[in-house]
N, C-alpha and C positions, 0 to 999 in steps of 0.2 A: 727911586725909580725901580720898577720891577723888571726883571729880564723877561723877554718875550719867550713864549714857549717854543720849543724847537721840535715839536712834533710835526711840523709841517714838512712834507717831503720824506719822512721816514715812516716805516711801517712797523707795526707792533709784532713782536716775536710770536709765532704761532705757539699755541699751547701744546705740549707734547702729549698730554693725555686726552686730548680732544678726539672724539670719533670722527673719521672722516665722513664727510657728507656723501651719501649715496644717492644715486638716482632712484626715484621711487620704484622703478620696475625692476631693479637689480636683485633685490632680495627674493622675490618670487621666482626669478629665473634660476637663482642658486638653489633654492629649495626643489624646483622642478628637475634640475640636473641631478641633484643628490638622489631624488626619488627615482629617476630614470636609471641611475648607476645601480642603485639597490635592486630595482627591478631586473636589470640585465644580469647582475650577479646571481640573483635567484634562478633566473632562467638557465644561466650556465651550470649552476649546481644540478638543476632539474635534468638538463641534457646529459651531463656527465653521469648522473645516476642512471638514467635510461640506457646510456652507452654501456655502462658496467653490466646492467642487467641483460642487455642483449648479447654481450660477450659470455655471460654465465650461461644464458639459454643455449647459445651456439655450442658451447663446451658440453653442455648436457646432452644436446642432440648428437653430437659426435660420439660421445660415450655410449648412448642408447643405440646408435647405429652399429658400433663395434660389438656391442652385446648381442644385437639381433643377428649380425653376421656370423658371429661365433656360434650362436645357437643354431642357425641354419646349416652351418658346416657340420656340426655335430649331429643334427637330425639327418642330414644327407648321408653321412658316414654310417650312421646306425641303419638307415634304410638299405643302403648298399650291402653292408655286412649281413643284414637278415636275408637277403636274397641268396646268399651262399650257404645258409644253414641246410636247405634241403639237399644240396650237393654233398656236403659233408655227411649227412644222414644216410644218403644212398651209398657213399663210399663205405661207410660202416657196415651197412646191410650187405653189400657185395663181398666185403672181407669176411664177414661171418658165414656166408653161404658158400664161399670159395672152396672150403675143405670138403663140404658135402657134395657139391656139384661143380666140379672144376670148369665144365663147358659153360656153365651159367655165368662164370666170372667175366669171360670176354664180353658176353651180351650185357651184363651189368655195367661194366666199365664203359662200354661204348655208349650206353644210355646216359650215363652220368656225363660223359664228355659232351654229348649233344645237349644236355641240360645246361652245362656251363657255357657253351657256345651261344645258346639261346639267350642266357642272361647277358652276356657281352653285347649281343646284337640289340636286345631291348634297351641297353644303355647307350646305344648309338655307335657301337664298335663291332660291325659285322665281320665274320670271317671272310678272308680274302685268299683265294688260291690263284697261283699262276699256272699257266698251262705250258707244257713243253712246246717250244717253237715260237712262243710269245716273245716279242721284242723286249729286251731288258729296259726298264723304266726306273731311273734312280729315285724317282719320287715315291713309287710303289713297292720297289724291290730293294733288297740289300744282297749284293753279291758276296756269298760266303765262300766261294771257290770259283775257279775257272777250270774248264776242261778242254783240252785240245780235241776237236771233233771235226772230221772232214764231212760228215753228212749234214750237220746243223750249220745254218748261216752264223757267222760270227756275231756276237752281241745278242744272241737269243737265249732264252731260258732252256736249259737242258734237263734240270731236275729241280724239284722243290724240296727244301730241307725243312723249313719251318713255315706254317701259314702266317699270314699277316692278319691284323685286326684293325679295323677302322675304315674310314672313307677317305676321299681325296683331300678333304680339309683338316680332318683330325684322325691320327692313327696312333694306336698304342705301340705298334710294332710293324715295320714293313715285312713283306714276304721274303724269307731267306731262300735264295736261289743259287744254283750253280749255272754259270754262263759259259757259253761256247766261245772258244777263241780259236784262231787259225792254227793249224798244226805246223810245227817248225821243222 
């Protein structure tokens, strides 16, 4: 008598090399995901490249602005210096004629001073004079000395030592003045 088969109730061992069964839609989904990842990686590379180019452009613009600013400063210094050349020329002429006509020297120097004051005024720094009796203003005046004075009110200008140059907003130098103080 033959033995009955014992396969009933037991399962066969799975084949180790068998390919797992996939749902029919899983393969296209994986391919789509892989394609999407590749597309996004390419987009990241593109955006990184654009970012680097933008940084390089920004750096180039900064360098160009620095060069332009330096050039503008140089041009402005040249323009300013060239305005003083006639003053120097006139000083040379005054010195050359001083020995021949000593009285002309005073007139020549005064004309040169007026020319220099006009240049400063054209640059936005007009000459400022203080008047004796004017109230001392620390914004416009610099007290270079005080003088006991019974006639002038305390804190007023008694004498002008140096003229000032500029306006209320920008000044090269305040007016140097002697200020009255009470006699002790």
